[in-house]
MDAnalysis code that builds the backbone (N, CA, C; Angstrom):
import MDAnalysis as mda
import numpy as np

u = mda.Universe.empty(327, n_residues=109, atom_resindex=np.repeat(np.arange(109), 3), trajectory=True)
u.add_TopologyAttr("name", ["N", "CA", "C"] * 109)
u.add_TopologyAttr("resid", np.arange(1, 110))
u.add_TopologyAttr("resname", ["MET", "LEU", "LEU", "ILE", "THR", "LEU", "VAL", "ILE", "LEU", "SER", "ILE", "LEU", "THR", "MET", "TYR", "PHE", "VAL", "GLN", "PHE", "LYS", "VAL", "GLU", "ASN", "LEU", "GLN", "GLU", "GLN", "MET", "ALA", "LYS", "ASN", "ARG", "GLN", "GLN", "VAL", "SER", "ASP", "PHE", "GLU", "ASP", "GLN", "ILE", "ARG", "LEU", "LEU", "GLU", "VAL", "GLU", "TRP", "VAL", "TYR", "LEU", "THR", "ARG", "PRO", "GLU", "ARG", "LEU", "ARG", "GLN", "ILE", "SER", "ALA", "LYS", "TYR", "LEU", "LYS", "ASN", "ASN", "GLY", "TYR", "ALA", "LEU", "ALA", "ASN", "GLN", "ILE", "LYS", "GLY", "GLU", "ASP", "ASP", "ILE", "GLU", "ARG", "ILE", "TYR", "SER", "THR", "ASN", "TYR", "GLN", "GLU", "GLU", "PHE", "ALA", "PRO", "ALA", "ASP", "LYS", "VAL", "GLY", "GLU", "THR", "LYS", "ASN", "TYR", "SER", "PHE"])
u.atoms.positions = np.array([
    [59.615, 0.224, 26.899],
    [59.614, -0.812, 25.899],
    [58.213, -1.381, 25.690],
    [57.498, -1.558, 26.785],
    [56.134, -2.081, 26.718],
    [55.230, -1.119, 25.964],
    [55.433, 0.158, 26.162],
    [54.624, 1.165, 25.491],
    [54.842, 1.121, 23.979],
    [56.069, 0.965, 23.565],
    [56.389, 0.901, 22.136],
    [55.758, -0.349, 21.517],
    [55.793, -1.462, 22.213],
    [55.202, -2.708, 21.728],
    [53.687, -2.550, 21.588],
    [53.056, -1.928, 22.546],
    [51.616, -1.711, 22.485],
    [51.246, -0.788, 21.329],
    [52.025, 0.238, 21.099],
    [51.761, 1.154, 19.986],
    [51.894, 0.414, 18.661],
    [52.919, -0.377, 18.510],
    [53.124, -1.142, 17.268],
    [51.979, -2.134, 17.060],
    [51.581, -2.837, 18.113],
    [50.457, -3.778, 18.012],
    [49.158, -3.066, 17.653],
    [48.923, -1.909, 18.228],
    [47.697, -1.169, 17.916],
    [47.721, -0.671, 16.468],
    [48.893, -0.263, 15.974],
    [49.011, 0.172, 14.575],
    [48.725, -1.001, 13.643],
    [49.302, -2.153, 13.929],
    [49.061, -3.331, 13.101],
    [47.585, -3.754, 13.145],
    [47.004, -3.709, 14.308],
    [45.590, -4.060, 14.437],
    [44.716, -3.103, 13.641],
    [45.003, -1.816, 13.732],
    [44.251, -0.811, 12.970],
    [44.391, -1.049, 11.464],
    [45.589, -1.399, 11.014],
    [45.824, -1.671, 9.597],
    [44.974, -2.850, 9.139],
    [44.964, -3.952, 9.894],
    [44.196, -5.129, 9.495],
    [42.685, -4.872, 9.543],
    [42.251, -4.106, 10.515],
    [40.828, -3.760, 10.591],
    [40.431, -2.904, 9.397],
    [41.263, -1.919, 9.066],
    [40.982, -1.062, 7.922],
    [40.956, -1.881, 6.631],
    [41.893, -2.806, 6.480],
    [41.958, -3.660, 5.300],
    [40.684, -4.504, 5.199],
    [40.242, -5.062, 6.304],
    [39.039, -5.897, 6.313],
    [37.798, -5.055, 5.987],
    [37.695, -3.852, 6.520],
    [36.562, -2.973, 6.252],
    [36.505, -2.605, 4.773],
    [37.643, -2.306, 4.170],
    [37.672, -1.975, 2.749],
    [37.224, -3.156, 1.903],
    [37.673, -4.353, 2.267],
    [37.229, -5.540, 1.535],
    [35.716, -5.738, 1.646],
    [35.189, -5.528, 2.837],
    [33.747, -5.679, 3.033],
    [32.960, -4.624, 2.256],
    [33.496, -3.402, 2.182],
    [32.827, -2.363, 1.410],
    [32.820, -2.700, -0.078],
    [33.914, -3.238, -0.582],
    [33.960, -3.662, -1.980],
    [32.961, -4.782, -2.243],
    [32.872, -5.716, -1.316],
    [31.917, -6.813, -1.455],
    [30.487, -6.285, -1.464],
    [30.197, -5.337, -0.592],
    [28.851, -4.755, -0.559],
    [28.522, -4.056, -1.873],
    [29.474, -3.352, -2.447],
    [29.241, -2.677, -3.725],
    [28.964, -3.693, -4.828],
    [29.717, -4.798, -4.837],
    [29.479, -5.848, -5.839],
    [28.102, -6.474, -5.644],
    [27.728, -6.718, -4.400],
    [26.418, -7.313, -4.122],
    [25.282, -6.383, -4.531],
    [25.452, -5.084, -4.274],
    [24.428, -4.126, -4.696],
    [24.288, -4.109, -6.213],
    [25.406, -4.200, -6.910],
    [25.366, -4.229, -8.368],
    [24.660, -5.487, -8.860],
    [24.934, -6.624, -8.222],
    [24.267, -7.872, -8.606],
    [22.762, -7.771, -8.370],
    [22.357, -7.202, -7.254],
    [20.936, -7.042, -6.970],
    [20.287, -6.166, -8.037],
    [20.950, -5.098, -8.395],
    [20.431, -4.206, -9.430],
    [20.302, -4.941, -10.769],
    [21.309, -5.737, -11.114],
    [21.256, -6.517, -12.352],
    [20.096, -7.511, -12.328],
    [19.894, -8.183, -11.202],
    [18.800, -9.142, -11.091],
    [17.445, -8.440, -11.186],
    [17.323, -7.263, -10.582],
    [16.069, -6.517, -10.679],
    [15.789, -6.120, -12.118],
    [16.823, -5.722, -12.861],
    [16.654, -5.400, -14.275],
    [16.203, -6.627, -15.063],
    [16.799, -7.774, -14.772],
    [16.404, -9.010, -15.451],
    [14.959, -9.373, -15.143],
    [14.553, -9.181, -13.904],
    [13.172, -9.486, -13.520],
    [12.200, -8.586, -14.284],
    [12.515, -7.283, -14.360],
    [11.654, -6.361, -15.101],
    [11.566, -6.757, -16.574],
    [12.690, -7.137, -17.147],
    [12.692, -7.551, -18.545],
    [11.855, -8.808, -18.749],
    [11.981, -9.779, -17.849],
    [11.204, -11.006, -17.959],
    [9.710, -10.749, -17.771],
    [9.358, -9.809, -16.893],
    [7.947, -9.469, -16.719],
    [7.369, -8.856, -17.992],
    [8.131, -7.986, -18.622],
    [7.678, -7.380, -19.876],
    [7.538, -8.453, -20.953],
    [8.505, -9.350, -21.025],
    [8.447, -10.425, -22.014],
    [7.236, -11.325, -21.762],
    [6.946, -11.610, -20.487],
    [5.797, -12.443, -20.147],
    [4.485, -11.786, -20.605],
    [4.365, -10.473, -20.357],
    [3.167, -9.758, -20.777],
    [3.041, -9.797, -22.292],
    [4.147, -9.629, -22.986],
    [4.123, -9.661, -24.453],
    [3.727, -11.046, -24.965],
    [4.278, -12.092, -24.362],
    [4.003, -13.447, -24.851],
    [2.604, -13.942, -24.501],
    [1.996, -13.387, -23.481],
    [0.672, -13.862, -23.073],
    [-0.447, -12.921, -23.504],
    [-0.214, -12.150, -24.543],
    [-1.269, -11.299, -25.090],
    [-2.402, -12.181, -25.604],
    [-3.647, -11.805, -25.352],
    [-4.768, -12.646, -25.779],
    [-4.798, -12.908, -27.276],
    [-4.502, -11.907, -28.089],
    [-4.551, -12.144, -29.535],
    [-3.469, -13.131, -29.981],
    [-2.311, -13.078, -29.355],
    [-1.254, -14.040, -29.676],
    [-1.644, -15.444, -29.230],
    [-2.226, -15.544, -28.056],
    [-2.658, -16.856, -27.567],
    [-3.757, -17.437, -28.444],
    [-4.657, -16.590, -28.941],
    [-5.691, -17.078, -29.866],
    [-5.065, -17.636, -31.136],
    [-4.092, -16.922, -31.681],
    [-3.431, -17.398, -32.900],
    [-2.716, -18.722, -32.669],
    [-2.002, -18.821, -31.565],
    [-1.262, -20.053, -31.270],
    [-2.222, -21.211, -31.019],
    [-3.300, -20.953, -30.283],
    [-4.245, -22.039, -30.013],
    [-4.931, -22.491, -31.287],
    [-5.263, -21.553, -32.172],
    [-5.885, -21.935, -33.438],
    [-4.928, -22.751, -34.298],
    [-3.664, -22.454, -34.197],
    [-2.679, -23.141, -35.024],
    [-2.306, -24.514, -34.462],
    [-2.167, -24.640, -33.154],
    [-1.592, -25.853, -32.584],
    [-2.574, -26.760, -31.839],
    [-3.700, -26.241, -31.381],
    [-4.646, -27.105, -30.679],
    [-5.454, -27.908, -31.688],
    [-5.738, -29.137, -31.358],
    [-6.399, -30.031, -32.309],
    [-7.827, -29.622, -32.601],
    [-8.542, -29.083, -31.637],
    [-9.928, -28.715, -31.895],
    [-10.049, -27.335, -32.538],
    [-8.960, -26.604, -32.625],
    [-8.915, -25.276, -33.242],
    [-9.963, -24.314, -32.685],
    [-10.352, -24.482, -31.444],
    [-11.285, -23.568, -30.795],
    [-10.609, -22.950, -29.590],
    [-11.307, -22.041, -28.977],
    [-10.735, -21.392, -27.807],
    [-10.905, -22.233, -26.557],
    [-11.977, -23.018, -26.496],
    [-12.202, -23.880, -25.341],
    [-13.099, -25.031, -25.774],
    [-12.948, -26.138, -25.122],
    [-13.838, -27.266, -25.366],
    [-15.173, -26.975, -24.701],
    [-16.212, -27.595, -25.195],
    [-17.545, -27.345, -24.654],
    [-17.624, -27.727, -23.177],
    [-16.941, -28.795, -22.778],
    [-17.014, -29.223, -21.379],
    [-16.160, -28.342, -20.461],
    [-15.361, -27.443, -21.011],
    [-14.570, -26.534, -20.181],
    [-15.344, -25.277, -19.815],
    [-16.436, -25.021, -20.502],
    [-17.209, -23.809, -20.250],
    [-18.264, -24.124, -19.210],
    [-18.240, -23.358, -18.133],
    [-19.174, -23.562, -17.030],
    [-20.283, -22.526, -17.100],
    [-21.462, -22.943, -16.681],
    [-22.592, -22.030, -16.619],
    [-22.546, -21.212, -15.340],
    [-23.416, -20.221, -15.268],
    [-23.436, -19.349, -14.096],
    [-23.805, -20.121, -12.833],
    [-24.742, -21.057, -12.937],
    [-25.142, -21.852, -11.770],
    [-23.986, -22.711, -11.265],
    [-23.245, -23.311, -12.205],
    [-22.106, -24.141, -11.802],
    [-21.045, -23.322, -11.082],
    [-20.796, -22.138, -11.584],
    [-19.771, -21.286, -10.980],
    [-20.188, -20.870, -9.576],
    [-21.455, -20.471, -9.409],
    [-21.920, -20.090, -8.077],
    [-21.841, -21.262, -7.109],
    [-22.232, -22.446, -7.566],
    [-22.197, -23.617, -6.700],
    [-20.759, -23.950, -6.305],
    [-19.841, -23.917, -7.239],
    [-18.438, -24.263, -6.961],
    [-17.830, -23.251, -5.994],
    [-17.995, -21.959, -6.271],
    [-17.371, -20.950, -5.421],
    [-18.016, -20.872, -4.052],
    [-19.342, -21.029, -3.960],
    [-19.978, -20.960, -2.645],
    [-19.583, -22.158, -1.800],
    [-19.421, -23.331, -2.410],
    [-18.978, -24.516, -1.667],
    [-17.555, -24.333, -1.175],
    [-16.673, -23.853, -2.025],
    [-15.283, -23.627, -1.622],
    [-15.194, -22.569, -0.539],
    [-16.000, -21.528, -0.640],
    [-15.977, -20.470, 0.364],
    [-16.433, -21.009, 1.706],
    [-17.486, -21.792, 1.696],
    [-18.002, -22.329, 2.952],
    [-16.998, -23.275, 3.599],
    [-16.337, -24.089, 2.814],
    [-15.371, -25.028, 3.381],
    [-14.180, -24.303, 3.993],
    [-13.755, -23.219, 3.386],
    [-12.563, -22.525, 3.853],
    [-12.838, -21.566, 5.002],
    [-13.993, -20.890, 4.981],
    [-14.198, -19.788, 5.902],
    [-15.323, -19.994, 6.915],
    [-16.093, -21.036, 6.784],
    [-17.204, -21.257, 7.710],
    [-16.675, -21.779, 9.040],
    [-17.347, -21.423, 10.151],
    [-16.962, -22.000, 11.442],
    [-17.176, -23.514, 11.432],
    [-16.494, -24.212, 12.312],
    [-16.517, -25.665, 12.312],
    [-17.906, -26.229, 12.540],
    [-18.770, -25.551, 13.330],
    [-20.089, -26.105, 13.623],
    [-21.111, -25.778, 12.532],
    [-20.792, -24.905, 11.570],
    [-21.745, -24.532, 10.526],
    [-21.249, -24.923, 9.137],
    [-20.420, -25.925, 9.026],
    [-19.862, -26.302, 7.733],
    [-20.934, -26.825, 6.803],
    [-21.918, -27.545, 7.318],
    [-22.939, -28.154, 6.476],
    [-23.961, -27.176, 5.940],
    [-24.109, -25.989, 6.545],
    [-25.094, -25.020, 6.090],
    [-24.650, -24.385, 4.779],
    [-25.623, -24.044, 3.944],
    [-25.303, -23.393, 2.674],
    [-25.722, -21.937, 2.740],
    [-24.966, -21.107, 2.032],
    [-25.279, -19.689, 1.961],
    [-25.394, -19.305, 0.504],
    [-26.220, -18.302, 0.214],
    [-26.343, -17.796, -1.141],
    [-25.478, -16.557, -1.285],
    [-24.674, -16.551, -2.308],
    [-23.842, -15.385, -2.601],
    [-24.254, -14.850, -3.940],
    [-24.517, -13.587, -4.023],
    [-24.858, -12.992, -5.302],
    [-23.645, -12.207, -5.789],
    [-23.355, -12.391, -7.035],
    [-22.169, -11.748, -7.612],
    [-22.556, -10.640, -8.518],
])
């Protein structure tokens, strides 16, 4: 009698395990499909971003909607000396050892 009970319990356990595994496999398939859909959406958005940020389109929009109707204000344009000074200062602050922070280095670009 004990043997029959154990066999029945093992059959029921196997059935529930199989049922749970099938459900998990279905869930995995749905999740894979969702990931694929999201990757497709990301690719589409990247293409749209590249299309919308084309330089010629941005020039047209800036000419139409910006009040000065230019590409940049005069104070937004930096000279070569200003750029070297800004980048060399930032580089020294970020990457210089603690005891040599005050020293300046020349970087040629």
